[in-house]
TORRO-583009 format. One record per residue: chain; x, y, z of N, C-alpha, C in turn. Coordinates in pm, whole numbers, plus 50000, padded with zeros to 5 digits. Layout:
<guzas>
+--------+-------+-------+-------+-------+-------+-------+-------+-------+-------+
! cadena !  n_c1 !  n_c2 !  n_c3 ! ca_c1 ! ca_c2 ! ca_c3 !  c_c1 !  c_c2 !  c_c3 !
+--------+-------+-------+-------+-------+-------+-------+-------+-------+-------+
!      A !     X !     Y !     Z !     X !     Y !     Z !     X !     Y !     Z !
...
+--------+-------+-------+-------+-------+-------+-------+-------+-------+-------+
</guzas>
This chain:
<guzas>
+--------+-------+-------+-------+-------+-------+-------+-------+-------+-------+
! cadena !  n_c1 !  n_c2 !  n_c3 ! ca_c1 ! ca_c2 ! ca_c3 !  c_c1 !  c_c2 !  c_c3 !
+--------+-------+-------+-------+-------+-------+-------+-------+-------+-------+
!      A ! 50094 ! 49886 ! 50029 ! 49992 ! 50024 ! 50001 ! 50080 ! 50118 ! 50000 !
!      A ! 50058 ! 50280 ! 49917 ! 50130 ! 50338 ! 49940 ! 50106 ! 50406 ! 50019 !
!      A ! 50255 ! 50510 ! 50052 ! 50215 ! 50599 ! 50222 ! 50180 ! 50699 ! 50155 !
!      A ! 50098 ! 50735 ! 50197 ! 50001 ! 50837 ! 50190 ! 49994 ! 50964 ! 50312 !
!      A ! 50066 ! 51061 ! 50239 ! 50075 ! 51188 ! 50387 ! 49951 ! 51219 ! 50414 !
!      A ! 49911 ! 51229 ! 50560 ! 49786 ! 51310 ! 50576 ! 49738 ! 51450 ! 50574 !
!      A ! 49574 ! 51444 ! 50584 ! 49596 ! 51573 ! 50504 ! 49599 ! 51699 ! 50540 !
!      A ! 49637 ! 51798 ! 50500 ! 49647 ! 51908 ! 50573 ! 49536 ! 52030 ! 50589 !
!      A ! 49507 ! 52123 ! 50664 ! 49432 ! 52202 ! 50693 ! 49408 ! 52295 ! 50510 !
!      A ! 49482 ! 52286 ! 50407 ! 49447 ! 52323 ! 50264 ! 49599 ! 52423 ! 50237 !
!      A ! 49569 ! 52480 ! 50150 ! 49723 ! 52524 ! 50084 ! 49739 ! 52613 ! 50175 !
!      A ! 49822 ! 52698 ! 50200 ! 49842 ! 52831 ! 50227 ! 49855 ! 52927 ! 50160 !
!      A ! 49812 ! 53073 ! 50189 ! 49870 ! 53157 ! 50060 ! 49946 ! 53256 ! 50173 !
!      A ! 50053 ! 53241 ! 50033 ! 50131 ! 53379 ! 50141 ! 50118 ! 53531 ! 50158 !
!      A ! 50193 ! 53556 ! 50213 ! 50128 ! 53691 ! 50292 ! 49963 ! 53684 ! 50339 !
!      A ! 49921 ! 53577 ! 50416 ! 49787 ! 53603 ! 50470 ! 49799 ! 53651 ! 50624 !
!      A ! 49915 ! 53660 ! 50667 ! 49924 ! 53660 ! 50844 ! 50008 ! 53786 ! 50830 !
!      A ! 49915 ! 53859 ! 50965 ! 49932 ! 54000 ! 50984 ! 50118 ! 54020 ! 51001 !
!      A ! 50172 ! 53929 ! 51042 ! 50282 ! 53926 ! 51062 ! 50374 ! 53967 ! 50949 !
!      A ! 50318 ! 53893 ! 50849 ! 50382 ! 53864 ! 50705 ! 50376 ! 53976 ! 50644 !
!      A ! 50250 ! 54059 ! 50639 ! 50235 ! 54216 ! 50615 ! 50381 ! 54278 ! 50658 !
!      A ! 50323 ! 54318 ! 50793 ! 50493 ! 54402 ! 50885 ! 50602 ! 54355 ! 50823 !
!      A ! 50645 ! 54233 ! 50792 ! 50785 ! 54212 ! 50770 ! 50824 ! 54265 ! 50647 !
!      A ! 50700 ! 54252 ! 50564 ! 50715 ! 54274 ! 50422 ! 50726 ! 54434 ! 50373 !
!      A ! 50676 ! 54455 ! 50477 ! 50661 ! 54604 ! 50437 ! 50806 ! 54692 ! 50487 !
!      A ! 50826 ! 54659 ! 50583 ! 50966 ! 54674 ! 50649 ! 51040 ! 54592 ! 50570 !
!      A ! 51059 ! 54508 ! 50535 ! 51138 ! 54448 ! 50418 ! 51179 ! 54579 ! 50287 !
!      A ! 51070 ! 54580 ! 50278 ! 51099 ! 54664 ! 50147 ! 51085 ! 54876 ! 50169 !
!      A ! 51118 ! 54884 ! 50282 ! 51127 ! 55005 ! 50331 ! 50992 ! 55088 ! 50312 !
!      A ! 50879 ! 55023 ! 50298 ! 50738 ! 55099 ! 50309 ! 50677 ! 55126 ! 50421 !
!      A ! 50630 ! 55260 ! 50417 ! 50550 ! 55290 ! 50515 ! 50387 ! 55211 ! 50503 !
!      A ! 50288 ! 55313 ! 50619 ! 50164 ! 55187 ! 50576 ! 50132 ! 55231 ! 50429 !
!      A ! 50121 ! 55365 ! 50405 ! 50082 ! 55483 ! 50299 ! 50139 ! 55418 ! 50143 !
!      A ! 50288 ! 55375 ! 50183 ! 50288 ! 55332 ! 50072 ! 50282 ! 55163 ! 50021 !
!      A ! 50280 ! 55063 ! 50114 ! 50253 ! 54980 ! 50093 ! 50091 ! 54974 ! 50024 !
!      A ! 50029 ! 55037 ! 50110 ! 49870 ! 55026 ! 50070 ! 49885 ! 55100 ! 49892 !
!      A ! 49932 ! 55221 ! 49855 ! 49955 ! 55266 ! 49752 ! 50022 ! 55175 ! 49646 !
!      A ! 50117 ! 55077 ! 49655 ! 50178 ! 54980 ! 49589 ! 50123 ! 54805 ! 49537 !
!      A ! 50006 ! 54850 ! 49639 ! 49925 ! 54720 ! 49649 ! 49760 ! 54778 ! 49556 !
!      A ! 49710 ! 54883 ! 49559 ! 49580 ! 54918 ! 49518 ! 49521 ! 54929 ! 49621 !
!      A ! 49490 ! 54909 ! 49759 ! 49418 ! 54972 ! 49896 ! 49440 ! 55144 ! 49915 !
!      A ! 49375 ! 55149 ! 50009 ! 49368 ! 55248 ! 50085 ! 49448 ! 55250 ! 50238 !
!      A ! 49514 ! 55309 ! 50267 ! 49592 ! 55318 ! 50415 ! 49522 ! 55253 ! 50498 !
!      A ! 49442 ! 55326 ! 50542 ! 49285 ! 55233 ! 50634 ! 49290 ! 55106 ! 50644 !
!      A ! 49264 ! 55087 ! 50502 ! 49225 ! 54879 ! 50508 ! 49357 ! 54842 ! 50479 !
!      A ! 49514 ! 54894 ! 50431 ! 49605 ! 54826 ! 50534 ! 49648 ! 54823 ! 50594 !
!      A ! 49650 ! 54915 ! 50728 ! 49630 ! 54903 ! 50889 ! 49585 ! 54795 ! 50901 !
!      A ! 49427 ! 54803 ! 50830 ! 49356 ! 54692 ! 50882 ! 49379 ! 54538 ! 50882 !
!      A ! 49442 ! 54501 ! 50774 ! 49496 ! 54414 ! 50736 ! 49638 ! 54395 ! 50846 !
!      A ! 49687 ! 54448 ! 50925 ! 49861 ! 54466 ! 50896 ! 49817 ! 54429 ! 51061 !
!      A ! 49656 ! 54491 ! 51118 ! 49721 ! 54510 ! 51322 ! 49562 ! 54358 ! 51318 !
!      A ! 49531 ! 54336 ! 51176 ! 49473 ! 54191 ! 51238 ! 49311 ! 54257 ! 51237 !
!      A ! 49314 ! 54386 ! 51220 ! 49120 ! 54390 ! 51282 ! 49043 ! 54367 ! 51117 !
!      A ! 49080 ! 54278 ! 51060 ! 48998 ! 54291 ! 50918 ! 49100 ! 54174 ! 50846 !
!      A ! 49005 ! 53987 ! 50833 ! 49115 ! 53970 ! 50708 ! 49154 ! 53983 ! 50566 !
!      A ! 49264 ! 53946 ! 50583 ! 49329 ! 53980 ! 50439 ! 49286 ! 53882 ! 50339 !
!      A ! 49240 ! 53975 ! 50243 ! 49180 ! 53919 ! 50105 ! 49308 ! 53805 ! 50051 !
!      A ! 49230 ! 53719 ! 49963 ! 49355 ! 53665 ! 49874 ! 49396 ! 53753 ! 49751 !
!      A ! 49328 ! 53867 ! 49753 ! 49376 ! 53944 ! 49606 ! 49504 ! 54010 ! 49635 !
!      A ! 49514 ! 54063 ! 49774 ! 49583 ! 54158 ! 49835 ! 49732 ! 54028 ! 49896 !
!      A ! 49742 ! 53956 ! 49957 ! 49837 ! 53893 ! 49966 ! 49856 ! 53819 ! 49827 !
!      A ! 49829 ! 53814 ! 49711 ! 49861 ! 53774 ! 49570 ! 49963 ! 53858 ! 49515 !
!      A ! 49869 ! 53997 ! 49510 ! 49922 ! 54142 ! 49502 ! 50069 ! 54166 ! 49531 !
!      A ! 50067 ! 54096 ! 49684 ! 50202 ! 54101 ! 49755 ! 50321 ! 54084 ! 49721 !
!      A ! 50249 ! 53929 ! 49683 ! 50372 ! 53773 ! 49605 ! 50397 ! 53851 ! 49485 !
!      A ! 50285 ! 53938 ! 49397 ! 50369 ! 53922 ! 49287 ! 50426 ! 54076 ! 49251 !
!      A ! 50427 ! 54189 ! 49381 ! 50537 ! 54271 ! 49396 ! 50669 ! 54260 ! 49447 !
!      A ! 50638 ! 54116 ! 49531 ! 50776 ! 54069 ! 49549 ! 50859 ! 54035 ! 49466 !
!      A ! 50826 ! 53990 ! 49346 ! 50920 ! 53929 ! 49266 ! 50930 ! 54023 ! 49153 !
!      A ! 50884 ! 54145 ! 49142 ! 50901 ! 54258 ! 49055 ! 50842 ! 54280 ! 48964 !
!      A ! 50681 ! 54233 ! 48982 ! 50601 ! 54229 ! 48881 ! 50506 ! 54362 ! 48905 !
!      A ! 50483 ! 54449 ! 48829 ! 50420 ! 54557 ! 48821 ! 50472 ! 54692 ! 48886 !
!      A ! 50615 ! 54696 ! 48920 ! 50722 ! 54781 ! 48958 ! 50777 ! 54877 ! 48836 !
+--------+-------+-------+-------+-------+-------+-------+-------+-------+-------+
</guzas>
């Protein structure tokens, strides 16, 4: 019988945790406003994602991943 790994909670999305956002922003030297402008959301929305006040939408995570790879700069 094949050795099948146990199921996981599902795929993880990059930049889906608040600490990920803060580390990414600081690594690129962005203020919250600059990070928000770079990914196309308001500064208030970015602050909410970064502080955990609201969930990070998948499209925001993917936009950050794309910027990290140099797409759209």
